[in-house]
Each structure stands twice: as C-alpha cells, then as structure tokens.
N, C-alpha and C positions, 0 to 999 in steps of 0.2 A: 388506520391506513398509514403506511410508511411515508416519510417526508419526500423521498424520491418519487413515489407514485403521485403524490399531490402535485409536485412540480411538473411532472410529465403531463398530468391532466390540464394544468394551467397553461402549459405550452401549447397543447393541442387546441385549447379554447382560443388562444391568441391567434394561432394559425387559421382557425376556422373563421374568426372575425375578419381577418385580413382578406381571406378568400371571398367572404360574403360581400366585401366592399366592391367586388366586381370591377368595373372600369376605373374606379377611383383608386384601386390598389396599385402601388408602383414602388420602384426601388428608391425610396427616400428613407434615410435612417430616422428612426423614432417618428413615424408618421402621426399626424394628428388623428384623433378618434373620428370615426365615421358614424353617421346617423341618417335616418330618413328626413327629408325636409319637413314634413308635417309634424314629426315629433318635436322639432325645435321651433315650431310656429311659423314655418315658411311654406308657401304654396308651391307645389311642384308645377302647377299649371302656369303660374306667374313667372317662375324661373324659365320655363320653356318659352314664354313670350319674350323674355329678355334675350335668350340665346338666339331665337329666330330673328328678332329685330337687329341685334348686334351683327349677326351674320349677314343680313341684307344691307345694312347701312354703313358698316365700318369695313373698309378695305385696308388692311385685312386683320382680322382677329387671329391671335395665336393661341391664347388659352384664357381660362377664367377659373377661379375657385371661390366658392362662397362658404364662409365659416360663420356659424351662429351658435352662441353659447359655448364656444370652444370646440364645436363639432363641424366637420366638413359635411355639408348637406348636398353639395353639387360641385362638379368640376368637369371640364372638358378641354380638349386640345384639338385644334384645327390641323389636320394632317398637312405636311409631314412633321409638325411639331409633336412632341410626346412628353409624357409626365416626367420621364427621367432625363430629359434633354435640357441642359443649362441654357438660360436665355440671357442675353445682354440686358443689363438693367439701365444703361445710360445714366441719366442724372438721379435715378432712384438710389444710386450708389451714395449720393450725398448724405442721405439719412443715416447710412451706416457709418460714414465718417463722423457725423455729428455724435453718434452713439459712442464712438471711440473717445471723443473729447469728454463726454459726460463721465465715462469710466476713469479717464486720466485725472479729471478734476477730483473725483471721489477718492482717488489714491494719492492725492496731494501733489501730483506731478504738473498740473496746470491750473491756471485761474482764468476766468473769463476776462479779467482786466489786464492780462499779460499784454504788453506792447508787442506788436508783430515783429518789429525790428530787433527785439531782444534775441530772437532765435536765429537771425541771419546777418551777423555783423560783416560777413565777407561778401554778401550778395546785395547789400544796400547801395543806393547811388552815393556818389562822393559827397553830395550836398543835399540830403533828403529834405523835402518840404516839411513845414510844420504839420500839415495834414497827415503826411505819411508817418511822422513821428508820433502823432496822436492815435493812429490806427491800432485797435486792440483786437484780440481774438474774438471777442463778442461781436465786433463789427463784421468780421468775415463770416461768422455763423449766420448773421441776419441779412447778409447781402447788402450791407450799408457801409462798405469800406471807404466810400468816398469817390469812387471812379464815376465819371460821367458816361463812359462807354466801357465795354468789356475789351480787354487787350486781345489782339489776335495771336493765336499760337497754334502749333501743330499738336493734334491729339496724340501723336506718337512721341513727341519730344517737348513736353511742357517744361518750363523752368521757373523757379521762384524769382529769379532775377527779372524775367519778363514781366512778372506781376508787379514787382517793386518799382520798376522803372516806368510803369504806366502812370501818366499824370493823375494826381489825386486832387480833383478840382473842388470837391465838397468836403465839409467837415465830416469826419467819420461819425456814423450814427444818424445822419440826417437825410440821406438820399438812397433810396432803394434802386440798386442796379444788379440784376442777376449776373453772377460772375463765377463761371466754372473754374477759371484759373485761381480764383480766390479760395475755392474749396480744395483745389490741389495744394495750395499753400497751407491750408488747415491740416491736410494730411502730412505735409512736411513738418509742421509743428508737432504733430503727434509723434513722429519719428524722432525729432530733436529732443522731446521730453521723455520718451520711453526707451529709446535705443532700438526700437523695432519698427518695421513698416506697419501701417495701419492694418493690413491683412494679418501679419504675425501677431500683433497686439490683440486683435479681436478674436483670433482663433480659440484660445482657451477660455476667454471671457464671454463670448457671444456665440460664435459658430458651433463649437463643440457641444455646449449645453443644449442648443436648439436642434442638434442632430444634423447640422449642415456640414457634411464631412469633407466636401471637395469644392469649396468656393474658389473661383478663379478671379484674380485681380492683378492686372498688369502693373508694372512699375516703370518709372522713368530712368533715364541714364543717371539722374541724380540719386537714385536709390529710394524714391518715395512711391508708395502706392498712388495710383492716379487720383484717387479720392473723390473727385467730382464726377467720375464716369468709370466705365470699364469693368465693374463687378459683374460676374456671371453666376447665377444660381437658378434653381428650378422654381417653378410656380409655387409649389407647396412651401418651399423655403421662404419665398416672399410672404406667403400667408402666415407662416410662423412668426416672422419678424413683426408683422402687424398685430398678431395676437399677443405677442409679448408687450407691445406698447398699449394695447387695449387693457391688458392686465396690470398696467402701471409698473411694468418692469419685472414682474414676478413670474417665475416659471417653475412648475413642479414644486411649489412651496419655497423656492429660493429667490431672493431678490437679486436678479442679475444686474439690473440697471437701477440706480437710485430713483425712487418715485418722484422726488423733487425734480430730477432732471427730465423725466418724462413729461411732467406738467409744464416745465419751462419750454422745452424743445417743441412741444406741440401746441402751445398757446400763441396768441397773436403778440409777437414782440414788436413788430413794426408794421406800418401801413404799406400797401403796395398798389393801391388802386389808381395811382397816377403814373406808375412806371410803364415803360414800353411793353413789358410782359403782360400788363393788364389787358392788352388787346386780344389776348388769348381767349377771353370770355369771363363770365362772372366768377368762375372758380379760380381765377388768377387775380382776383381783386379783394379777397377776404382777409388778407393779412398774411404775414410770414413769421415763422418761429425760428428755431435753430435748425435750418436745412429741412424743415417740414413746411408744407403749405397748409393754410386753413382752407376749408371748403364751405360751400353752402351746406345747409342741413346739419350744422354743428359738427361736421366731420373734419378730419384732417388726413393728410396723405403725404407720402413720398411719391415722386413721379419722375419719369424719364422720357426723353424724346421718343417720338413715334408711338407713344401710347403704353408705356410701362407704368402700372399703378399698384400701389399698396394703400388701399383706402380703409380707414378705420372709422367706424360709426359707433361712438359710445352710446348714443341714445337707443340704438337697436342692438347693442352688444354683438356687433358683427364686424367681420373683416372681409374685404373683397380684394383678391389679387388678380391682376389682368396683365397679360403681355400681348403686344400687337405690333403692327408696322403700318401706322396710319399718319396722315398729315393733318388730322383734325381731332385733337385730344379733347376739346370741349364737347364735341359731338359724341365722343366715346363715353364721357362722363354723363352726358344728358340721357343716354340710353339707360345707364345705371339708375339715375334719379327717376326717370319716367316709368321704367318697367320693373326694376329690381327692388328699389326702395319700398314700393307698396306691397311687395311679397312678404315683408316681415310683419308678423302679428304678435300681440302681447302674450298669447297663450298657445299651447299645442293645438294643432288642428286634427280633425279626423284623418286617419291614414287614407291616402289616395293611391291605391295600387296601380290603377290604370294610368293615372297621371305620372307616377314615378316611372312606369315602364315606357311611356311615351317619351319622357325626358331622356331616359337612358338610351333609347333608340336614336334620338336626335343627336345627342353628343357623340355617340359612336360613329355617326356618319358625317361629322364635320370635316370639311376640306377647305384649306385656305384658298382665297382668290385675290392674289396680291395686286396692288396698284403701285406705281412708281411714286416714291416720296423723297424729299430732300433729306440728306444725312444730317443729323444734329448731335447733341450731346445729352 
C-alpha cells in the first residue's frame, strides 16, 4: 500500500474517533484521548450520581471533566457554558505562574532564594524593613511573605509598589497569609528575569505543547501578566494542565516541566491550618506548596474563587477539572469526595451501555441555575 494511502486511512480513523466521542468532542487543539468510563475502571452510574448531586447542591456548576489513566471518561457543560468557551480561572492562574517560575529556575534565570527587592530597586520603599529585605521568591510562592493581611488593590490596576509598601510584620517564611498581590509580584519577577510577560514566556514552553492555542491573560499598566488571577482557558485545557502535573511534568515523551519542580510545587511546603483561609474547610488546612494546595485524600489542586478546580489524584491516577460560580467551594469538593472518588476502581469494569447512555443524556440536558455570589480572586 502506498504511503499516502496509509496516511489517509490513519486520518480517517482519527476523524472517526473524534466523531465517536459524541458530546465530548469539541474545538480544543490536540484533545485528550477519549474512552468509556468502565474501560478505565470508572462507574458510569457513580459519575451520574456525582453529576446529579452537583447539579442539585451547587449553585451553579459550569463544567466538569474526569480524566482517568490519561483518558477523558466523562465531561459536561451546564448551558450556556460550552466546551469551546474559555472560562475565567481566577486564582487557579497562580499555579500557572508557579510553573513559569519552575521553568525559569531550570533555565538558570531565577533562584528560589532570590531576594524580592533585587528585582525592584525603583519600587522599594525608601527605608525598607529588615523583614522586607529578607523576603525571598520562595516566600512569595508559599504565601509566607510575612504580611499579616493582604494589601488592598484594584484587580484592574495592581502594582508591585503597593505590595512592597504593605507592612511586613512577620519574618518571611513563618506566617501563611494568602496573598494574590504577592503572586502578581511573582509574575513581575518572571518578567524581570526573562524579558517576557508570564503569558509570553509560557506560550512556547507550556501552552503550545499542551495544545492551548489561545490562552487569555490580561496585564497591568506596569506590563506584567496579572499572575494571581485573570487567566482564561477551556475546561479541557485545565484538565491537560492537571494531567501534565500528574505525569510529573512529562508530555508526549518530553519533559516539559522538571520532575523535581512538580514534586516541590505540589508537596506540603508550609502549614496553613491556622491561617484565616483555613476557615474554608478541611481542604484549606492540608498544607500549601508553590501556589498549589494540598487536599484531603492525598490529592493536590490549583483552585480559584467561585469554584474553579484542577484536582489531581495521584492514588487514583485521575484528574478532575471543574468550573463553577459558587460561594461554597468546600461543598463543591465534598461532592467530589463523596460521589466521584468512590467511582474509581482498580481494574476495568464490565461495559455498561445503559449506564453510559443515561449519563450521556444527563450531561446533554444540563442547564445552569445561577445564584448570586460575591466577586473574588
């Protein structure tokens, strides 16, 4: 058989596979492979129970995607949300900024022990405190810069100077205080070290290899990507990011992110069980890495206000991506732990055509039922 004929047959097979994916197929470059839930050891019936419970209890879900053994086994969007519609990530953006730091360190452009003031000689207070002088990049990544409170700032106009002028009452590295302006400053450091915005820097190193063609990420008047918020990508693209971290930074046989960075970023670097954020629930008390949260069930996640989640479950070899607009993120996670976590089994299950069809019909009929929530980051 001629080579061109072989290529044509392969192309037809790929097109057929995409069409067979039904409601899961959409316009995302290089989509993750699809599979039935049961073939990957996941129960369609239990996924259905998760979707039904989430739909009833969470106002309002926007989307979910379940990836097991690298295969998408279920996904759904609550209308008017859609598979090809970018969704604001809010603070889930922080995990991408962290990734940029890991890559810059690998390239010798940054060090975790770099003093923060090293990068901003023109923005520092005239007489910086000893604590501010001692603040390092590592401290910003772990939310232990030393502030007792988070500085107030406009989401449309953050400045590094606002961050540096805020009183540093604690020795850096000793006090957990969630700090979005601190992550904006990390993004500024990436730009100072690389000469590119965080978005520009990540595009050839992360977004392009993952097939994330059109990430949206605003920047400040200072010229820095917002870093701690503002990234907009699709649900499947969030899932790809989680899958990359589940695979310890490897993608299609290539090490995109150093494995050492993945291990450090997603492990417990500092405690956070006594911080104000711990009031969010048990999943806000498990420790914090480099812009990643530790979870119950030996999981880790990136998350953003109003219910944006990239949950990675190493023990189950699974990734769960969720977008939402809710005021109770712990409740959103509880539905995952109570209904979806038990759906994962150690071995393939007998195919359940009836259960798969019922799940398909359910996700095709999902409609959002919004409730008012406070705007956050």
